[in-house]
ChimeraX commands (.cxc) that place a marker at each C-alpha (Angstrom):
marker #1 position 4.24,9.01,10.10 radius 0.5
marker #1 position 4.42,12.75,10.50 radius 0.5
marker #1 position 4.16,15.52,7.91 radius 0.5
marker #1 position 7.94,15.79,8.08 radius 0.5
marker #1 position 8.21,12.19,6.82 radius 0.5
marker #1 position 6.30,12.87,3.59 radius 0.5
marker #1 position 9.33,13.89,1.45 radius 0.5
marker #1 position 11.14,10.67,2.45 radius 0.5
marker #1 position 8.00,8.61,1.82 radius 0.5
marker #1 position 7.62,10.15,-1.64 radius 0.5
marker #1 position 11.29,9.39,-2.34 radius 0.5
marker #1 position 10.52,5.73,-1.59 radius 0.5
marker #1 position 7.09,5.61,-3.21 radius 0.5
marker #1 position 7.86,7.27,-6.56 radius 0.5
marker #1 position 10.54,4.85,-7.88 radius 0.5
marker #1 position 8.43,1.84,-6.88 radius 0.5
marker #1 position 5.28,3.25,-8.43 radius 0.5
marker #1 position 7.07,4.16,-11.64 radius 0.5
marker #1 position 8.67,0.72,-11.87 radius 0.5
marker #1 position 5.55,-1.27,-10.98 radius 0.5
marker #1 position 2.94,0.85,-12.72 radius 0.5
marker #1 position 4.58,2.25,-15.85 radius 0.5
marker #1 position 2.49,0.01,-18.11 radius 0.5
marker #1 position -0.65,1.37,-16.41 radius 0.5
marker #1 position 0.57,4.98,-16.17 radius 0.5
marker #1 position 3.01,5.56,-19.07 radius 0.5
marker #1 position 5.39,8.15,-17.64 radius 0.5
marker #1 position 5.51,10.25,-20.82 radius 0.5
marker #1 position 1.74,10.79,-20.58 radius 0.5
marker #1 position 0.97,10.28,-16.88 radius 0.5
marker #1 position 4.06,11.01,-14.79 radius 0.5
marker #1 position 4.02,10.18,-11.10 radius 0.5
marker #1 position 1.76,12.87,-9.54 radius 0.5
marker #1 position 4.23,13.74,-6.77 radius 0.5
marker #1 position 2.44,16.90,-5.58 radius 0.5
marker #1 position -1.00,15.24,-5.54 radius 0.5
marker #1 position 0.33,12.19,-3.70 radius 0.5
marker #1 position 2.14,14.43,-1.21 radius 0.5
marker #1 position -1.09,16.34,-0.52 radius 0.5
marker #1 position -2.94,13.04,-0.10 radius 0.5
marker #1 position -0.38,11.84,2.46 radius 0.5
marker #1 position -0.74,15.09,4.42 radius 0.5
marker #1 position -4.55,14.76,4.40 radius 0.5
marker #1 position -4.34,11.13,5.50 radius 0.5
marker #1 position -1.87,11.94,8.30 radius 0.5
marker #1 position -4.26,14.64,9.56 radius 0.5
marker #1 position -7.29,12.32,9.40 radius 0.5
marker #1 position -7.87,10.70,12.82 radius 0.5
marker #1 position -9.54,7.74,11.10 radius 0.5
marker #1 position -6.40,6.84,9.15 radius 0.5
marker #1 position -3.26,5.32,10.62 radius 0.5
marker #1 position -0.15,6.17,8.60 radius 0.5
marker #1 position 3.21,4.60,9.37 radius 0.5
marker #1 position 6.75,4.44,8.08 radius 0.5
marker #1 position 9.21,1.58,8.28 radius 0.5
marker #1 position 12.73,2.72,9.08 radius 0.5
marker #1 position 16.10,1.00,8.82 radius 0.5
marker #1 position 18.75,3.01,10.60 radius 0.5
marker #1 position 17.84,6.60,9.77 radius 0.5
marker #1 position 16.27,5.84,6.38 radius 0.5
marker #1 position 12.60,5.39,5.54 radius 0.5
marker #1 position 12.34,2.06,3.71 radius 0.5
marker #1 position 8.58,1.62,3.63 radius 0.5
marker #1 position 5.19,3.13,4.26 radius 0.5
marker #1 position 1.66,2.02,5.04 radius 0.5
marker #1 position -1.77,3.47,5.75 radius 0.5
marker #1 position -4.91,1.83,7.13 radius 0.5
marker #1 position -8.44,3.20,7.44 radius 0.5
marker #1 position -10.54,0.87,9.57 radius 0.5
marker #1 position -10.75,-2.38,7.64 radius 0.5
marker #1 position -9.08,-1.02,4.50 radius 0.5
marker #1 position -5.39,-1.32,3.75 radius 0.5
marker #1 position -4.92,1.90,1.78 radius 0.5
marker #1 position -1.19,1.82,1.07 radius 0.5
marker #1 position 1.72,-0.56,1.54 radius 0.5
marker #1 position 5.07,-0.16,-0.13 radius 0.5
marker #1 position 8.79,-0.52,0.32 radius 0.5
marker #1 position 11.83,0.99,-1.34 radius 0.5
marker #1 position 12.68,-0.72,-4.62 radius 0.5
marker #1 position 16.07,-1.77,-3.24 radius 0.5
marker #1 position 14.23,-3.57,-0.40 radius 0.5
marker #1 position 11.98,-5.60,-2.74 radius 0.5
marker #1 position 12.39,-9.30,-2.10 radius 0.5
marker #1 position 13.92,-8.85,1.38 radius 0.5
marker #1 position 10.78,-9.71,3.35 radius 0.5
marker #1 position 10.27,-6.14,4.58 radius 0.5
marker #1 position 6.89,-5.75,2.84 radius 0.5
marker #1 position 5.73,-9.09,4.19 radius 0.5
marker #1 position 6.73,-8.14,7.75 radius 0.5
marker #1 position 4.90,-4.82,7.38 radius 0.5
marker #1 position 1.87,-6.66,6.01 radius 0.5
marker #1 position 1.91,-9.06,8.96 radius 0.5
marker #1 position 2.06,-6.21,11.48 radius 0.5
marker #1 position -0.84,-4.45,9.75 radius 0.5
marker #1 position -3.02,-7.55,9.80 radius 0.5
marker #1 position -2.15,-8.22,13.42 radius 0.5
marker #1 position -3.24,-4.67,14.29 radius 0.5
marker #1 position -6.47,-5.15,12.35 radius 0.5
marker #1 position -7.16,-8.43,14.13 radius 0.5
marker #1 position -6.49,-6.85,17.52 radius 0.5
marker #1 position -8.77,-3.98,16.55 radius 0.5
marker #1 position -11.62,-6.37,15.86 radius 0.5
marker #1 position -11.67,-6.13,12.08 radius 0.5
marker #1 position -13.61,-9.11,10.75 radius 0.5
marker #1 position -12.99,-8.57,7.06 radius 0.5
marker #1 position -10.06,-6.58,5.71 radius 0.5
marker #1 position -9.98,-5.26,2.17 radius 0.5
marker #1 position -7.70,-3.46,-0.26 radius 0.5
marker #1 position -7.63,-2.35,-3.88 radius 0.5
marker #1 position -4.94,-3.21,-6.42 radius 0.5
marker #1 position -4.57,-2.00,-9.99 radius 0.5
marker #1 position -5.64,-4.79,-12.31 radius 0.5
marker #1 position -2.41,-4.38,-14.29 radius 0.5
marker #1 position -0.14,-4.55,-11.23 radius 0.5
marker #1 position 0.73,-8.25,-11.48 radius 0.5
marker #1 position 3.54,-8.03,-8.93 radius 0.5
marker #1 position 1.28,-6.62,-6.19 radius 0.5
marker #1 position -1.52,-9.04,-7.06 radius 0.5
marker #1 position 0.87,-12.01,-6.71 radius 0.5
marker #1 position 2.14,-10.63,-3.39 radius 0.5
marker #1 position -1.32,-10.24,-1.86 radius 0.5
marker #1 position -2.66,-13.52,-3.27 radius 0.5
marker #1 position 0.35,-15.38,-1.84 radius 0.5
marker #1 position -0.50,-13.86,1.55 radius 0.5
marker #1 position -4.09,-15.08,1.48 radius 0.5
marker #1 position -6.00,-12.19,-0.07 radius 0.5
marker #1 position -8.79,-13.17,-2.47 radius 0.5
marker #1 position -10.57,-11.17,-5.16 radius 0.5
marker #1 position -14.13,-10.21,-4.34 radius 0.5
marker #1 position -15.15,-9.72,-7.97 radius 0.5
marker #1 position -15.76,-6.04,-7.25 radius 0.5
marker #1 position -14.00,-3.46,-9.40 radius 0.5
marker #1 position -13.45,0.25,-8.95 radius 0.5
marker #1 position -12.02,2.97,-11.16 radius 0.5
marker #1 position -8.95,4.94,-10.13 radius 0.5
marker #1 position -9.27,8.68,-9.59 radius 0.5
marker #1 position -5.96,9.17,-11.44 radius 0.5
marker #1 position -5.94,9.46,-15.26 radius 0.5
marker #1 position -6.16,7.36,-17.36 radius 0.5
marker #1 position -8.52,5.92,-14.70 radius 0.5
marker #1 position -7.47,2.25,-14.74 radius 0.5
marker #1 position -9.48,-0.41,-12.97 radius 0.5
marker #1 position -8.77,-1.46,-9.42 radius 0.5
marker #1 position -9.61,-4.95,-8.17 radius 0.5
marker #1 position -10.95,-5.33,-4.65 radius 0.5
marker #1 position -9.38,-8.04,-2.48 radius 0.5
marker #1 position -10.37,-9.24,0.97 radius 0.5
marker #1 position -9.18,-11.52,3.73 radius 0.5
marker #1 position -10.00,-12.40,7.30 radius 0.5
marker #1 position -7.42,-10.99,9.73 radius 0.5
marker #1 position -8.72,-13.39,12.42 radius 0.5
marker #1 position -7.35,-16.25,10.30 radius 0.5
marker #1 position -4.03,-14.46,10.27 radius 0.5
marker #1 position -0.89,-16.37,11.02 radius 0.5
marker #1 position 2.48,-14.72,10.60 radius 0.5
marker #1 position 3.90,-15.41,7.18 radius 0.5
marker #1 position 7.45,-14.53,8.14 radius 0.5
marker #1 position 9.15,-15.56,11.33 radius 0.5
marker link #1:1,2 radius 0.2
marker link #1:2,3 radius 0.2
marker link #1:3,4 radius 0.2
marker link #1:4,5 radius 0.2
marker link #1:5,6 radius 0.2
marker link #1:6,7 radius 0.2
marker link #1:7,8 radius 0.2
marker link #1:8,9 radius 0.2
marker link #1:9,10 radius 0.2
marker link #1:10,11 radius 0.2
marker link #1:11,12 radius 0.2
marker link #1:12,13 radius 0.2
marker link #1:13,14 radius 0.2
marker link #1:14,15 radius 0.2
marker link #1:15,16 radius 0.2
marker link #1:16,17 radius 0.2
marker link #1:17,18 radius 0.2
marker link #1:18,19 radius 0.2
marker link #1:19,20 radius 0.2
marker link #1:20,21 radius 0.2
marker link #1:21,22 radius 0.2
marker link #1:22,23 radius 0.2
marker link #1:23,24 radius 0.2
marker link #1:24,25 radius 0.2
marker link #1:25,26 radius 0.2
marker link #1:26,27 radius 0.2
marker link #1:27,28 radius 0.2
marker link #1:28,29 radius 0.2
marker link #1:29,30 radius 0.2
marker link #1:30,31 radius 0.2
marker link #1:31,32 radius 0.2
marker link #1:32,33 radius 0.2
marker link #1:33,34 radius 0.2
marker link #1:34,35 radius 0.2
marker link #1:35,36 radius 0.2
marker link #1:36,37 radius 0.2
marker link #1:37,38 radius 0.2
marker link #1:38,39 radius 0.2
marker link #1:39,40 radius 0.2
marker link #1:40,41 radius 0.2
marker link #1:41,42 radius 0.2
marker link #1:42,43 radius 0.2
marker link #1:43,44 radius 0.2
marker link #1:44,45 radius 0.2
marker link #1:45,46 radius 0.2
marker link #1:46,47 radius 0.2
marker link #1:47,48 radius 0.2
marker link #1:48,49 radius 0.2
marker link #1:49,50 radius 0.2
marker link #1:50,51 radius 0.2
marker link #1:51,52 radius 0.2
marker link #1:52,53 radius 0.2
marker link #1:53,54 radius 0.2
marker link #1:54,55 radius 0.2
marker link #1:55,56 radius 0.2
marker link #1:56,57 radius 0.2
marker link #1:57,58 radius 0.2
marker link #1:58,59 radius 0.2
marker link #1:59,60 radius 0.2
marker link #1:60,61 radius 0.2
marker link #1:61,62 radius 0.2
marker link #1:62,63 radius 0.2
marker link #1:63,64 radius 0.2
marker link #1:64,65 radius 0.2
marker link #1:65,66 radius 0.2
marker link #1:66,67 radius 0.2
marker link #1:67,68 radius 0.2
marker link #1:68,69 radius 0.2
marker link #1:69,70 radius 0.2
marker link #1:70,71 radius 0.2
marker link #1:71,72 radius 0.2
marker link #1:72,73 radius 0.2
marker link #1:73,74 radius 0.2
marker link #1:74,75 radius 0.2
marker link #1:75,76 radius 0.2
marker link #1:76,77 radius 0.2
marker link #1:77,78 radius 0.2
marker link #1:78,79 radius 0.2
marker link #1:79,80 radius 0.2
marker link #1:80,81 radius 0.2
marker link #1:81,82 radius 0.2
marker link #1:82,83 radius 0.2
marker link #1:83,84 radius 0.2
marker link #1:84,85 radius 0.2
marker link #1:85,86 radius 0.2
marker link #1:86,87 radius 0.2
marker link #1:87,88 radius 0.2
marker link #1:88,89 radius 0.2
marker link #1:89,90 radius 0.2
marker link #1:90,91 radius 0.2
marker link #1:91,92 radius 0.2
marker link #1:92,93 radius 0.2
marker link #1:93,94 radius 0.2
marker link #1:94,95 radius 0.2
marker link #1:95,96 radius 0.2
marker link #1:96,97 radius 0.2
marker link #1:97,98 radius 0.2
marker link #1:98,99 radius 0.2
marker link #1:99,100 radius 0.2
marker link #1:100,101 radius 0.2
marker link #1:101,102 radius 0.2
marker link #1:102,103 radius 0.2
marker link #1:103,104 radius 0.2
marker link #1:104,105 radius 0.2
marker link #1:105,106 radius 0.2
marker link #1:106,107 radius 0.2
marker link #1:107,108 radius 0.2
marker link #1:108,109 radius 0.2
marker link #1:109,110 radius 0.2
marker link #1:110,111 radius 0.2
marker link #1:111,112 radius 0.2
marker link #1:112,113 radius 0.2
marker link #1:113,114 radius 0.2
marker link #1:114,115 radius 0.2
marker link #1:115,116 radius 0.2
marker link #1:116,117 radius 0.2
marker link #1:117,118 radius 0.2
marker link #1:118,119 radius 0.2
marker link #1:119,120 radius 0.2
marker link #1:120,121 radius 0.2
marker link #1:121,122 radius 0.2
marker link #1:122,123 radius 0.2
marker link #1:123,124 radius 0.2
marker link #1:124,125 radius 0.2
marker link #1:125,126 radius 0.2
marker link #1:126,127 radius 0.2
marker link #1:127,128 radius 0.2
marker link #1:128,129 radius 0.2
marker link #1:129,130 radius 0.2
marker link #1:130,131 radius 0.2
marker link #1:131,132 radius 0.2
marker link #1:132,133 radius 0.2
marker link #1:133,134 radius 0.2
marker link #1:134,135 radius 0.2
marker link #1:135,136 radius 0.2
marker link #1:136,137 radius 0.2
marker link #1:137,138 radius 0.2
marker link #1:138,139 radius 0.2
marker link #1:139,140 radius 0.2
marker link #1:140,141 radius 0.2
marker link #1:141,142 radius 0.2
marker link #1:142,143 radius 0.2
marker link #1:143,144 radius 0.2
marker link #1:144,145 radius 0.2
marker link #1:145,146 radius 0.2
marker link #1:146,147 radius 0.2
marker link #1:147,148 radius 0.2
marker link #1:148,149 radius 0.2
marker link #1:149,150 radius 0.2
marker link #1:150,151 radius 0.2
marker link #1:151,152 radius 0.2
marker link #1:152,153 radius 0.2
marker link #1:153,154 radius 0.2
marker link #1:154,155 radius 0.2
marker link #1:155,156 radius 0.2
marker link #1:156,157 radius 0.2
marker link #1:157,158 radius 0.2
view
């Protein structure tokens, strides 16, 4: 991912976030913080400790991901790509990279109220640690911490 990709990433991220998280972040009170998220992407792209990537089909960005060491920070696909296997293939590539990088325990955070994402990660072998965090974004919903062992990784999609 480059800074020039950020507008296309936001165009993919916003509809998915609104659709998946509107019960957590009611859009009339807490609209998608496009400018804040854009600044965050630019900071993460500039951070040498964070790997940011886009998934492209043809000329179009269809997904995005970011990893910091053992933490999967972001993973998402365009709403119209949901259910196609794209997110699972991206997930598999991320875990393979973590395994090759020597990560022994990978982790991520998911909003407690994001049932779709929780089902996705649980189906792919992620397990709750029991740890909870609070989101920096108002209204500050809880995030659940999940973990899994990338060394036990086997591709979920062939």
